[in-house]
C-alpha positions, 0 to 999 in steps of 0.5 A: 811686187806690190806698190806697198811692198816696194815702198817698204823695201825702199824705206828700209834701204834708205834707213840702213844707208842713213846710218852709214854716215855717222860711224867712225873707223870700226873694229877689226875682225881679229884676223892677222893681216900683213906681217901681223902675228896673233901676239901683236893682235892680242896686244892691240886688243889689250890696248883697246880694252884699256881705252874702253876702261878709261885708261887713255894714257896707258892705251896711248903708250901701248898703241905707240909701241905697236905703231913703232914696230912696222908702218907696213902692218895692216893695222897701222892706220887703225893704231895711228887713228886711235892715238889721235882720238885718244890725245884728243880725248885728253885735250892734247889737240896738238898731239892729236893733230900730229898723229892724224897728219901722219895718215896723209902721206902714209900707205893706208887704204881709204877703201879698206873694208870697214869693221861692221855692216854700217861702215863700208870703207874706213876713209882714213884721210877724210876722217883725219881731215875732220878730226884735225878740223875739230881739234883746230876749232877746239883750239880757237883756230877757225881758219885752220879748222876751215882749211881742213874741212875744205881739204876733206871736201876737195881732196880727200873725199868721202868714199862709198858705194852707197849713194845716200851715204855719200850724200849725207856725208857731203851734207854734214860736211857742207853744214860744218863748212858753212858754220865755220865760215860764219864763225870766221866772219864773226871773228873778223867782225868782232862779233862773238858766236857760240862759246869761247872757241866757237860752237863745238862740232857735233858727232855727225860732223866729225864722225868721231868715236867713243871707242877705239878703232881696231877692236875686235868687238862691235861698238 
């Protein structure tokens, strides 16, 4: 292989890996999992479609009904994450936090395969930490926001076989923690920084999604 060809292949590999760090839990493939029926998946798809159309409250209602059926279902993590995302979309940060908190003691598999080529693992707990951190920041509670960002770094670490993906996720998280620490210091010293609740996290920091997880369609 020529030097030029090696360079092209290396650059392509890096560009693919770089995209992996900025995705949220993606769609399921529509195949019934543990204990699920096709009827259950059809209801899940209908709820996801409601969310996509902006019918957020209705989607929450439908997801809550699905989640209440059995916590052992393989889609439980996706449904729960969706509920948190939807509440956050509506500005219901306390409700979102409560939903994300239930992910930590659950039996969800953080290394569950992602829903598309750009998402190796779902990393439920890591992403829940970032979402909760984002909610607390929006509420103006920088101390709790920093607490959960550190939890993502120290306990529920981002998992990936892709070394570049892991490094980029680590870098984004470090930037977030550094920014929150500066906000905390400014708040302590009485010096305002950013908006009323501090600057909002970027999409790359939170890995949030504009569409629900568990949809059969690619985003």
